[in-house]
ROMARVO-168706 format. One line per field, with one value per residue (C-alpha): residue number from 0; residue in one letter; chain; x, y, z. Coordinates in Angstrom, 2 decimals, decimal comma. Example, Ala and Ser with C-alpha at 12.3 -4.5 7.8 and 13.67 -1.06 7.14 Angstrom:
<nodes>
resi c(0 1) $
resn c(A S) $
chain c(A A) $
east c(12,30 13,67) $
north c(-4,50 -1,06) $
up c(7,80 7,14) $
</nodes>
This chain:
<nodes>
resi c(0 1 2 3 4 5 6 7 8 9 10 11 12 13 14 15 16 17 18 19 20 21 22 23 24 25 26 27 28 29 30 31 32 33 34 35 36 37 38 39 40 41 42 43 44 45 46 47 48 49 50 51 52 53 54 55 56 57 58 59 60 61 62 63 64 65 66 67 68 69 70 71 72 73 74 75 76 77 78 79 80 81 82 83 84 85 86 87 88 89 90 91 92 93 94 95 96 97 98 99 100 101 102 103 104 105 106 107 108 109 110 111 112 113 114 115 116 117 118 119 120 121 122 123 124 125 126 127 128 129 130 131 132 133 134 135 136 137 138 139 140 141 142 143 144 145 146 147 148 149 150 151 152 153 154 155 156 157 158 159 160 161 162 163 164 165 166 167 168 169 170 171 172 173 174 175 176 177 178 179 180 181 182 183 184 185 186 187 188 189 190 191 192 193 194 195 196 197 198 199 200 201 202 203 204 205 206 207 208 209 210 211 212 213 214 215 216 217 218 219 220 221 222 223 224 225 226 227 228 229 230 231 232 233 234 235 236 237 238 239 240 241 242 243 244 245 246 247 248 249 250 251 252 253 254 255 256 257 258 259 260 261 262 263 264 265 266 267 268 269 270 271 272 273 274 275 276 277 278 279 280 281 282 283 284 285 286 287 288 289 290 291 292 293 294 295 296 297 298 299 300 301 302 303 304 305 306 307 308 309 310 311 312 313 314 315 316 317 318 319 320 321 322 323 324 325 326 327 328 329 330 331 332 333 334 335 336 337 338 339 340 341 342 343 344 345 346 347 348 349 350 351 352 353 354 355 356 357 358 359 360 361 362 363 364 365 366 367 368 369 370 371 372 373 374 375 376 377 378 379 380 381 382 383 384 385 386 387 388 389 390 391 392 393 394 395 396 397 398 399 400 401 402 403 404 405 406 407 408 409 410 411 412 413 414 415 416 417 418 419 420 421 422 423 424 425 426 427 428 429 430 431 432 433 434 435 436 437 438 439 440 441 442 443 444 445 446 447 448 449 450 451 452 453 454 455 456 457 458 459 460 461 462 463 464 465 466 467 468 469 470 471 472 473 474 475 476 477 478 479 480 481 482 483 484 485 486 487 488 489 490 491 492 493 494 495 496 497 498 499 500 501 502 503 504 505 506 507 508 509 510 511 512 513 514 515 516 517 518 519 520 521 522 523 524 525 526 527 528 529 530 531 532 533 534 535 536 537 538 539 540 541 542 543 544 545 546 547 548 549 550 551 552 553 554 555 556 557 558 559 560 561 562 563 564 565 566 567 568 569 570 571 572 573 574 575 576 577 578 579 580 581 582 583 584 585 586 587 588 589 590 591 592 593 594 595 596 597 598 599 600 601 602 603 604 605 606 607 608 609 610 611 612 613 614 615 616 617 618 619 620 621 622 623 624 625 626 627 628 629 630 631 632 633 634) $
resn c(X X X X X X X X X X X X X X X X X X X X X X X X X X X X X X X X X X X X X X X X X X X X X X X X X X X X X X X X X X X X X X X X X X X X X X X X X X X X X X X X X X X X X X X X X X X X X X X X X X X X X X X X X X X X X X X X X X X X X X X X X X X X X X X X X X X X X X X X X X X X X X X X X X X X X X X X X X X X X X X X X X X X X X X X X X X X X X X X X X X X X X X X X X X X X X X X X X X X X X X X X X X X X X X X X X X X X X X X X X X X X X X X X X X X X X X X X X X X X X X X X X X X X X X X X X X X X X X X X X X X X X X X X X X X X X X X X X X X X X X X X X X X X X X X X X X X X X X X X X X X X X X X X X X X X X X X X X X X X X X X X X X X X X X X X X X X X X X X X X X X X X X X X X X X X X X X X X X X X X X X X X X X X X X X X X X X X X X X X X X X X X X X X X X X X X X X X X X X X X X X X X X X X X X X X X X X X X X X X X X X X X X X X X X X X X X X X X X X X X X X X X X X X X X X X X X X X X X X X X X X X X X X X X X X X X X X X X X X X X X X X X X X X X X X X X X X X X X X X X X X X X X X X X X X X X X X X X X X X X X X X X X X X X X X X X X X X X X X X X X X X X X X X X X X X X X X X X X X X X X X X X X X X X X X X X X X X X X X X X X X X X X X X X X X X X X X X X X X X X X X X X X X X X X X X X X X X X X X X X X X X X X X X X X X X X X X X X X) $
chain c(A A A A A A A A A A A A A A A A A A A A A A A A A A A A A A A A A A A A A A A A A A A A A A A A A A A A A A A A A A A A A A A A A A A A A A A A A A A A A A A A A A A A A A A A A A A A A A A A A A A A A A A A A A A A A A A A A A A A A A A A A A A A A A A A A A A A A A A A A A A A A A A A A A A A A A A A A A A A A A A A A A A A A A A A A A A A A A A A A A A A A A A A A A A A A A A A A A A A A A A A A A A A A A A A A A A A A A A A A A A A A A A A A A A A A A A A A A A A A A A A A A A A A A A A A A A A A A A A A A A A A A A A A A A A A A A A A A A A A A A A A A A A A A A A A A A A A A A A A A A A A A A A A A A A A A A A A A A A A A A A A A A A A A A A A A A A A A A A A A A A A A A A A A A A A A A A A A A A A A A A A A A A A A A A A A A A A A A A A A A A A A A A A A A A A A A A A A A A A A A A A A A A A A A A A A A A A A A A A A A A A A A A A A A A A A A A A A A A A A A A A A A A A A A A A A A A A A A A A A A A A A A A A A A A A A A A A A A A A A A A A A A A A A A A A A A A A A A A A A A A A A A A A A A A A A A A A A A A A A A A A A A A A A A A A A A A A A A A A A A A A A A A A A A A A A A A A A A A A A A A A A A A A A A A A A A A A A A A A A A A A A A A A A A A A A A A A A A A A A A A A A A A A A A A A A A A A A A A A A A A A A A A A A A A A A A A A A A) $
east c(182,06 184,35 187,89 190,58 192,68 191,16 193,85 195,98 194,44 195,49 198,15 199,03 198,97 197,22 197,01 194,86 192,16 190,74 190,62 191,22 190,85 191,97 193,56 195,05 191,96 190,09 190,58 187,94 187,48 185,10 183,02 184,06 187,44 188,14 190,84 191,48 191,73 194,93 192,94 189,63 188,26 188,71 186,28 186,50 187,56 184,30 185,15 185,45 182,16 180,12 181,44 181,18 177,25 176,06 176,03 172,50 173,28 176,32 174,80 172,31 175,33 177,21 174,58 173,97 177,44 178,18 174,93 175,69 179,66 179,24 176,96 179,65 182,21 180,63 179,47 183,06 183,98 185,94 183,88 186,89 187,09 183,79 184,09 186,96 185,30 182,54 184,58 186,20 182,88 181,25 184,31 183,86 180,32 178,84 176,94 174,13 174,03 169,98 168,62 169,73 173,29 173,66 172,25 175,26 177,48 176,33 176,03 179,65 180,69 178,89 180,41 183,84 182,58 182,58 178,84 179,93 180,60 176,98 175,57 177,29 175,41 171,98 172,57 172,87 170,47 167,79 169,91 169,05 165,46 165,45 163,00 164,97 163,77 163,60 166,86 168,85 167,50 168,51 171,67 172,29 171,15 173,22 175,95 175,89 175,06 178,10 179,68 178,25 176,06 172,60 171,10 171,27 170,61 167,02 166,77 167,26 164,61 161,90 162,38 161,72 158,52 158,33 160,33 157,34 158,92 157,59 159,90 159,64 161,00 164,51 164,61 163,49 165,75 168,62 168,04 167,13 170,17 172,57 170,94 171,63 175,23 175,60 174,13 170,97 168,41 165,71 165,49 165,53 162,51 160,87 161,00 160,72 156,87 155,90 156,67 154,08 151,53 151,81 152,37 151,80 154,83 154,52 150,57 150,38 152,41 155,75 155,44 158,86 159,89 162,06 165,25 164,30 162,95 166,44 167,82 165,82 166,13 169,79 170,33 168,08 169,94 173,38 172,35 171,00 167,18 166,34 162,94 161,67 163,83 161,86 158,27 159,31 160,79 157,25 155,88 158,02 156,28 152,56 153,18 153,96 157,78 159,89 163,04 166,19 169,67 170,56 167,50 168,01 171,78 171,15 168,25 170,56 173,77 171,54 170,42 173,82 175,33 172,68 172,90 169,79 171,67 168,89 166,73 169,41 169,37 166,07 165,84 168,74 166,96 164,34 166,19 167,19 163,63 162,85 165,65 167,82 171,63 173,07 176,07 179,55 177,95 175,44 177,73 179,90 177,59 176,03 179,50 180,36 177,50 177,56 181,61 180,41 178,08 180,75 179,04 182,06 180,86 178,24 180,50 182,40 179,50 178,63 182,10 182,37 178,86 179,76 182,73 180,53 178,08 181,06 180,95 184,39 185,29 186,63 189,08 186,11 185,56 188,77 189,12 185,98 187,57 191,29 189,61 187,97 190,70 193,16 190,64 190,86 194,50 194,54 197,05 198,75 195,23 194,80 197,77 196,88 193,61 196,07 197,96 194,73 193,63 196,41 196,15 192,88 193,93 192,30 194,86 195,02 194,33 196,44 193,60 193,86 197,68 196,32 194,01 197,26 199,31 197,21 196,65 200,33 200,53 197,87 199,20 203,02 204,54 205,91 208,91 206,93 204,25 207,50 209,06 204,87 204,96 208,25 207,00 204,00 205,36 207,42 203,49 201,81 200,56 201,83 201,47 199,29 199,50 196,73 199,41 202,08 199,97 199,16 203,18 203,88 201,17 202,64 206,08 204,87 202,90 206,60 208,12 210,57 210,36 213,31 211,53 208,27 209,91 211,85 208,37 206,94 210,08 209,82 205,93 206,88 209,80 207,54 204,87 202,19 200,52 200,25 197,19 195,77 196,22 200,12 200,31 198,42 200,08 203,45 202,88 201,48 203,91 206,80 205,37 204,86 208,76 209,66 210,49 209,00 211,37 210,89 206,93 206,84 209,21 207,03 203,60 205,20 205,66 202,36 201,04 203,98 202,37 198,91 197,63 194,58 195,32 191,72 190,91 192,39 195,87 194,98 194,05 197,33 199,72 198,20 197,87 201,59 203,19 201,25 202,33 206,00 205,88 205,50 202,10 202,82 203,48 200,27 198,75 199,90 198,70 195,10 195,31 196,21 193,44 191,24 192,91 192,75 188,82 189,34 186,15 187,31 185,56 185,47 187,69 190,52 189,73 189,35 192,53 193,91 192,53 193,69 196,96 196,92 195,44 198,16 200,87 198,98 197,74 194,55 193,67 194,90 192,56 189,83 189,63 189,22 186,56 184,55 185,12 183,45 180,54 182,57 183,65 179,85 180,79 179,11 181,69 180,64 180,98 184,99 185,19 183,57 185,66 188,80 188,01 186,58 189,81 192,12 190,42 190,46 194,31 194,78 191,90 189,36 186,63 183,63 184,20 184,69 181,37 179,74 180,91 178,63 175,67 176,05 176,77 172,96 171,63 172,95 171,58 175,10 174,80 177,97 179,71 181,69 185,21 183,13 181,95 185,43 187,12 185,31 185,30 189,06 189,28 186,59 188,49 191,92 190,44 188,91 185,55 184,03 180,12 181,00 182,46 178,98 176,69 178,29 177,62 174,29 173,78 175,46 173,11 170,16 171,70 172,08 175,77 177,46 180,60 183,99 186,98 188,39 184,65 185,39 188,97 187,27 185,13 187,86 190,11 186,83 186,42 189,78 190,12 186,83 185,25 181,87 181,23 182,15 180,26 177,37 177,38 173,81 175,03 176,32 174,38 173,83 176,61 179,07 178,17 178,38 181,33 183,16 186,14 187,33 185,43 186,27 189,79 190,09 188,17 190,69 193,71) $
north c(37,48 37,30 35,73 37,67 36,70 40,01 42,03 41,54 44,10 46,60 48,67 49,89 53,44 54,98 58,35 56,65 58,82 56,42 52,61 50,84 47,76 46,79 44,17 43,84 45,48 47,27 50,28 51,35 53,72 54,38 57,78 58,51 59,50 57,61 56,51 52,76 49,87 47,97 44,80 43,95 42,43 45,84 48,59 51,94 53,93 54,52 58,62 58,08 55,45 58,02 60,74 58,53 57,34 61,08 61,31 60,19 60,33 58,05 54,75 55,59 57,05 53,91 51,45 52,95 53,22 49,69 48,44 50,39 49,35 45,81 44,81 46,12 44,14 41,02 41,11 41,52 38,05 39,75 37,90 38,29 42,30 42,26 39,64 42,00 45,28 43,50 42,52 45,61 47,46 45,26 45,98 49,30 48,73 51,87 49,96 48,35 46,22 45,40 41,99 42,74 43,86 40,37 38,69 40,08 38,52 35,81 35,18 36,10 32,89 30,97 32,03 31,27 27,71 28,67 27,80 27,18 31,25 31,17 29,77 32,23 34,79 33,13 33,02 36,87 37,51 35,65 37,44 40,55 39,67 39,62 36,68 35,17 35,87 33,45 35,16 34,17 30,26 30,21 31,55 28,86 26,06 27,13 26,94 23,99 22,33 24,12 21,56 18,45 18,71 18,28 16,09 19,09 21,16 19,40 19,72 23,31 23,65 21,99 24,34 27,45 26,73 27,06 30,71 31,45 31,47 29,70 28,40 29,81 28,90 30,32 27,89 25,17 25,48 26,08 22,62 20,86 21,68 20,71 17,25 16,99 17,91 15,41 12,52 12,20 12,71 10,67 13,32 16,17 14,30 14,52 18,12 18,13 16,77 18,21 21,86 20,65 18,85 21,16 20,86 22,21 24,61 25,33 25,71 25,87 29,38 27,67 26,23 25,29 27,03 25,79 26,48 23,91 21,57 21,64 21,16 17,75 16,62 17,03 15,36 12,34 12,24 11,94 9,05 6,94 7,39 8,48 7,18 9,30 12,68 11,75 12,19 15,31 16,95 16,00 17,95 20,56 20,45 20,21 23,20 25,57 25,81 25,99 23,37 25,09 24,09 23,36 20,39 19,48 18,96 17,02 14,33 13,72 13,03 11,20 8,84 8,43 7,35 4,80 3,39 4,59 6,77 6,57 8,08 10,95 11,39 11,85 14,55 16,31 16,74 18,05 20,55 21,64 21,72 24,20 25,93 25,42 25,57 22,73 23,83 21,99 20,35 18,63 17,82 16,04 13,89 12,82 12,20 10,07 8,13 7,24 6,19 3,65 1,96 1,92 3,88 5,93 7,03 8,81 10,33 11,37 12,98 14,68 16,46 18,10 19,27 20,45 22,74 23,30 25,38 27,25 25,46 25,06 21,92 21,91 19,51 17,04 16,79 16,34 13,59 11,71 11,01 10,07 7,73 5,97 6,13 4,54 2,16 0,84 0,90 3,53 5,52 7,26 9,18 9,72 12,06 13,64 14,88 16,03 18,04 19,37 20,19 22,36 24,22 25,28 26,59 23,90 23,00 19,05 18,33 15,75 13,50 14,04 12,61 9,61 8,49 8,67 6,93 4,18 3,88 3,25 0,95 -0,93 -1,43 -1,98 1,17 2,41 3,79 6,09 6,33 6,76 9,98 11,79 11,08 13,14 15,35 16,61 18,87 20,73 21,47 22,74 19,44 17,76 14,00 12,71 9,17 7,95 9,10 6,75 4,26 3,77 3,66 1,48 -1,01 -1,04 -1,69 -4,73 -6,03 -6,15 -7,36 -4,30 -4,19 -2,30 0,49 0,12 0,28 3,35 5,22 4,17 5,86 8,93 8,98 8,78 11,24 13,95 13,35 12,08 9,59 5,84 4,33 0,88 0,59 1,50 -1,27 -4,02 -3,66 -3,87 -6,45 -8,44 -7,85 -8,56 -11,82 -12,42 -12,45 -14,15 -11,23 -13,10 -11,09 -7,43 -7,89 -8,98 -5,86 -4,01 -5,11 -4,29 -0,35 0,09 -0,75 1,86 4,47 3,69 2,28 -0,17 -3,65 -4,49 -7,80 -7,58 -7,07 -10,41 -12,60 -11,15 -12,16 -15,66 -16,25 -14,90 -16,65 -20,06 -19,83 -19,46 -21,98 -20,29 -22,11 -22,00 -18,58 -18,03 -19,91 -17,57 -14,54 -16,15 -17,26 -13,61 -12,46 -14,74 -13,08 -9,46 -9,80 -9,10 -10,28 -12,58 -12,64 -16,38 -15,27 -14,83 -18,51 -20,30 -18,54 -20,19 -23,57 -23,84 -23,02 -25,74 -28,00 -27,66 -28,53 -31,64 -30,65 -31,76 -32,18 -28,88 -27,53 -29,64 -28,59 -24,87 -25,88 -27,36 -24,39 -22,00 -22,36 -21,11 -18,09 -17,42 -17,79 -20,04 -21,31 -20,52 -22,69 -21,11 -22,67 -25,88 -26,36 -25,58 -28,23 -30,89 -30,67 -31,33 -34,22 -35,45 -35,07 -37,64 -39,74 -39,01 -39,28 -40,38 -37,33 -34,78 -36,87 -36,21 -32,55 -32,12 -33,32 -30,82 -27,93 -28,79 -28,45 -25,50 -24,03 -23,81 -24,64 -26,27 -24,74 -26,32 -25,97 -28,08 -30,81 -31,00 -31,32 -33,95 -35,73 -35,47 -37,55 -40,36 -40,50 -40,95 -43,61 -45,28 -44,88 -44,43 -44,77 -41,90 -40,06 -40,62 -39,58 -36,53 -35,73 -36,39 -33,85 -31,41 -31,83 -31,52 -28,21 -26,72 -26,47 -25,19 -27,64 -26,13 -27,40 -29,18 -31,02 -32,15 -33,37 -35,56 -36,63 -37,99 -39,44 -41,42 -42,60 -43,47 -45,41 -47,45 -48,23 -49,56 -45,79 -45,07 -47,90 -46,65 -43,20 -43,03 -43,67 -39,96 -36,44 -34,64 -32,39 -34,90 -36,89 -34,32 -35,81 -37,67 -38,55 -35,40 -32,15 -32,96 -34,26 -30,66 -28,70 -31,01 -29,35) $
up c(61,57 58,94 59,30 59,58 56,24 54,53 56,96 53,86 52,12 54,80 54,28 57,88 57,82 60,61 58,65 55,72 54,37 52,29 52,06 48,73 47,30 44,25 41,78 38,46 36,49 39,29 41,96 44,03 46,86 49,36 49,70 52,88 55,31 58,54 60,49 60,41 62,71 63,25 63,43 61,23 64,66 66,37 65,85 66,03 68,86 70,92 70,02 65,95 66,09 67,66 65,58 62,66 63,46 64,10 60,35 59,45 55,85 55,87 56,05 53,04 51,04 51,45 50,72 47,45 46,54 48,01 45,76 42,59 42,83 43,64 41,30 38,54 40,24 40,42 36,48 36,49 38,41 40,72 43,67 45,99 45,75 46,73 49,66 50,96 50,62 52,69 55,24 55,28 55,98 58,82 60,99 60,57 62,49 60,54 57,58 58,21 55,69 54,06 52,10 48,75 50,08 51,34 48,88 46,35 49,23 49,12 45,30 45,60 48,42 46,02 42,78 44,42 45,82 49,59 50,46 53,92 54,30 51,99 55,07 57,04 55,22 55,55 59,35 59,00 57,37 59,70 62,52 61,45 61,28 57,12 55,53 52,62 49,62 46,44 45,42 48,43 48,32 44,05 44,97 47,78 45,74 43,03 44,48 46,61 43,05 41,65 44,75 43,41 46,69 44,78 47,85 49,92 47,60 46,95 50,53 50,54 47,75 49,62 52,58 50,72 51,64 55,13 54,48 52,54 49,59 46,36 43,81 40,66 37,44 38,02 41,20 39,48 36,28 38,67 40,53 37,49 35,60 38,73 39,17 35,90 35,42 38,70 37,07 38,88 35,76 38,16 41,01 37,89 36,21 39,63 39,88 36,56 36,76 39,80 37,80 35,59 37,34 40,50 43,94 47,80 47,27 43,25 42,89 39,10 38,64 37,24 34,45 32,54 29,48 26,43 28,72 31,03 28,69 26,78 30,37 31,10 27,32 27,50 30,97 29,69 26,77 28,39 30,99 28,47 28,48 24,83 25,09 27,76 25,81 22,67 25,00 25,69 22,82 21,27 24,21 23,03 20,11 20,97 23,63 20,78 21,61 18,89 19,60 18,92 17,96 21,53 22,24 18,30 19,60 22,65 20,65 17,91 20,40 22,31 19,71 18,02 21,23 21,28 18,22 16,46 13,88 11,58 13,73 14,77 10,38 10,26 12,94 11,43 8,44 9,94 11,71 8,34 7,09 9,98 8,91 12,06 10,90 12,58 14,39 15,01 18,06 15,77 12,90 15,24 17,12 14,22 12,32 15,75 15,12 11,44 12,37 15,51 13,27 10,56 7,79 6,86 3,36 5,52 7,90 5,41 3,46 6,19 6,94 3,52 4,10 7,22 5,45 2,53 4,97 6,41 9,73 10,90 12,65 16,28 18,16 19,13 15,11 14,30 17,41 15,96 12,32 13,74 16,20 13,28 11,07 13,54 14,80 11,25 11,09 8,93 10,64 7,60 6,84 9,99 9,97 6,99 8,84 12,03 9,10 8,27 11,58 12,13 8,44 9,66 12,82 15,39 17,96 18,64 21,90 24,18 22,97 20,26 20,47 22,67 19,52 17,04 20,10 20,31 16,04 15,78 18,28 16,89 14,00 15,88 14,92 17,99 16,84 15,32 18,37 20,52 17,91 18,05 22,25 22,03 19,81 22,13 24,77 21,91 20,23 22,92 24,38 27,76 27,89 30,58 32,28 29,62 27,27 29,00 29,60 25,46 25,01 28,05 26,67 23,19 24,75 26,81 23,72 22,00 24,99 25,33 29,26 29,78 27,37 29,25 32,43 31,28 30,51 33,88 36,04 33,73 34,92 37,96 38,12 36,56 39,37 36,78 39,11 37,56 37,89 38,53 34,13 34,33 36,53 35,63 32,19 33,63 35,79 32,65 30,69 33,18 33,87 30,23 29,80 33,20 34,93 38,17 40,55 38,74 38,73 42,47 43,50 41,01 43,07 46,39 45,27 43,44 47,36 48,67 46,11 47,54 44,32 45,60 43,41 41,53 40,55 37,54 39,15 41,03 37,99 36,03 39,49 39,74 36,03 35,69 38,48 37,33 33,78 35,36 37,68 40,79 42,16 45,45 45,86 43,30 46,32 48,95 47,24 46,97 50,65 51,48 49,92 51,80 55,31 54,37 53,07 49,69 47,79 45,62 41,95 40,07 37,39 40,17 41,42 37,79 36,69 39,95 39,22 35,66 36,65 39,36 36,91 34,30 36,72 37,36 40,89 40,39 44,15 45,35 42,21 43,12 46,68 45,66 43,28 45,42 48,08 45,67 47,88 50,64 48,57 47,75 44,00 41,35 38,70 34,97 31,79 31,97 35,82 34,32 31,13 33,29 35,74 33,42 31,14 34,03 35,35 32,07 31,60 34,62 33,31 35,81 33,30 35,74 37,72 35,03 33,44 37,11 36,39 32,80 34,99 37,79 35,03 33,79 37,56 38,10 35,02 33,38 29,45 28,01 25,44 22,57 24,41 27,33 25,20 23,09 26,25 27,67 24,19 24,08 27,29 26,39 23,20 24,67 26,61 23,67 25,11 21,72 23,02 25,42 22,34 20,34 23,33 23,76 19,92 20,18 23,55 21,43 18,64 20,97 22,76 19,36 20,29 17,25 16,61 15,90 13,74 16,83 17,12 13,50 14,30 16,71 14,52 12,09 14,86 15,87 12,56 12,17 14,93 14,62 11,26 12,38 12,69 9,35 8,01 10,02 9,89 11,08 14,55 14,32 14,09 11,22 11,27 11,39 8,59 5,46 3,28 6,29 4,54 2,55 4,29 7,52 7,16 5,43 8,62 10,85 8,92) $
</nodes>
């Protein structure tokens, strides 16, 4: 039944009087002597087996020994030792295992994430005539959940009743926990509601306890279903359960992550009024929440309170504070927090250093970022792909492509797999400094390394090629996408249309624009504005006006950029009535003017004095102190 790899523990001596299994901290000796077989798949000889099988107390003695010793080994999590022992015992064909022993074996396989072997044990249970009990099924369900095979776990849960086994509190809680951990909260809620309401499988004997409520509340909060979590929280109180720090912590974290920080603070105060001391998780969640809404003073106050209460901040707490300081550009303050962290014997993680790296790059201190990056390893933190990506992005932003490419080569040499973010950042940087050949070579290398380009990759490539004058190459990439059935999006097409319009290849751009239905795409306001701008530049104003009408038909509302673009075109063509008409349309559609709009109005008034004399012809937003304010806005 079992694989033969267990033979690695056999010492090979025919004269052995005992069988030993051991690891670094455990030694187990069987309470009987025999001549072991040379192979685990070969049982004893007929004489030896006959001799052993006549000893009636042997089976009972071995079974007792197996249960007592295996339970202690399982508690020590030495699952492989137990499995090897069972394999050896199985090869003797002396001991007849009972259901409890087989459940222990099944439990070990599941803890080792070898559920397929667990099913083999289940098959043996059935072949031996045993009826699997609730422990058997619960163990398998837990094993499946550990392997994230939650749908199979749910099916097995439903089949329990067919074996005359009613799910109990532990089996229900196990499945609910597994579903929540896998992010399948909706199915977890369904099982939870069946527990409360009862069904053919459960009856009304399986009511959830405070642990199950805590699990489902935590799952709901993590998936953003805070309202449902609040309902269950109130239900916990109505049922007479006392919510613990874990339940409060889950709900406070969920409220903070969904922006309900004031409500989370109220819950925090309620928790303290019930003499439930907040732990580091609760404080960290609330500090993060206040940082996210920009209330740094409240976050600082909570951090001080936390220290006063003797709650030791952990790496998550410090990371939250460092992240907020870095985002605000207060990198020196963030470094002070890092020093405090070390003084309190809290080891910074790779995430901590990544936050600081990002902070240095954000304020343009790339040299300091490099020094920190180099020092990470000596401080016990290895840079990961995210660390490299941050620094590569910083160098690309500065146009320091030699340094960025050097980091990329270092990353590859250290067998750290580059991600799509790595390649997209480098491609954008190379194209920005007109290193088109290097970008094309990197794109080829990306495919060799089996990193699949995404839509962002193609936007970067097409935009970069067009800006460097490689319009034919950009078109070739686009048509290759079409041939390999890549699902192009409107951003890719808009980018190419923009590049062609700027190169005054209007006919090709117009062909692409008209083919949008062929790609099952609808133009958005950006696409329309690009095409209008292109047509205006070559004087095709009538066609540009038709596009504005087409926007209205398709329910795409023109924005200030679209209107300004078209007005510039009409102004250049000295078609003043059209400019006035568009200004009034802006007013009717509540399109807010910007500085460019005011500049257009100023130019209109300077080119045609009759509008300056008859300001009532213009919409109200355009006539407020036209001689001074509009000129100031234009400047």
